[in-house]
C-alpha positions, 0 to 999 in steps of 0.5 A, a space after each residue: 696602195 689604191 688598188 690594194 684597197 680596191 682589191 680589199 673592198 671587192 673581196 669584202 663585198 664578195 664575202 659579205 655583199 653576197 652573204 644573203 644570196 643564193 645561187 640557183 643552177 639550171 641548164 638554160 640559166 643561173 639565177 641568183 636569189 636574194 633571201 627575203 627579209 620581212 624584218 622591221 616595225 609595222 604600224 596599223 594605218 587602215 582597214 578596208 571592209 568588204 562594203 567599202 568602209 574604211 576603218 582607222 584607229 582609234 576604232 582599230 590599232 595595231 603593231 607588229 615587229 618581226 626581227 630576225 627570227 621572232 614575230 610579236 603581233 598585237 592588234 585590237 579592234 571595236 564593233 559598232 556596238 562598242 565590243 572589243 576583239 583583241 589578239 597578241 602573238 609571240 612566235 618564232 619563225 623562219 623565211 627562205 624564198 620557198 616557205 615560211 615556217 612559224 611556231 606560236 609559242 603563246 597567243 591569247 586572243 579576247 573575243 568579246 564580239 562573238 562572246 567567245 571570251 579569252 582563248 590561248 594557243 601554244 606551242 604550234 608549228 605550220 610551214 607554209 609556201 611564199 610567193 615572189 612576185 618581183 619585189 613583192 613577197 606573199 605569205 598566207 599566214 599560218 595561223 591567220 586568215 589574212 594572206 600577207 603581202 610585204 612591198 617595200 615598206 608597206 604590208 597589206 594583210 587581205 582576209 577575203 570577205 572580211 578586211 584588208 589591212 593596211 600596214 607601214 613599216 615605221 622602223 
C-alpha cells in the first residue's frame, strides 16, 4: 500500500510539478528551464535619484500587481515645488523565458510637472527580450523608461539618469 502511495505521489509530481518546466535539448547537454513568473503585488518602497537623494512615501507612492496575465500599475510622485505626476496602466502580458509581450488596454498619465496635463494611451502591443541572470529576471519595460529586475521578493526599476525605484512583493 505504501509503495502505491509513493508511486501515485511520483506520478502527480511528474504531471503537475513539471508542468511549468520546459526542456531544451542541445547536443552537448539538455537544459531544464522554468517558465519565469513575476506574479504578485509589489509596493513601492523608495526611489534613489541620480544625485544620491533617496525619496520615500508620501513623496512617491505606488503599487502594482501582476496576475498570471494582467498588469495593473499605479504610481504618483510630487516634485519639490508640489507638482504631481501620476500614471495608471491596465495591460495584459505574456512572459516566457525569451520575451515579454505587453498590450496596454489603457493608460492615463497626469503630468503637472511639465505642464502636459492628461495623456492617454490605448490598445498598443510591444514585445521585448528578457534576460535570465540566475534567479534574476530582467525586462526592459516596453512602454516605460525603466528596466525592471525581479529577484525573489523584490523588484528594482532603473531608468538611467532618472531614478532607481525599489519595490517589495507584499503578496
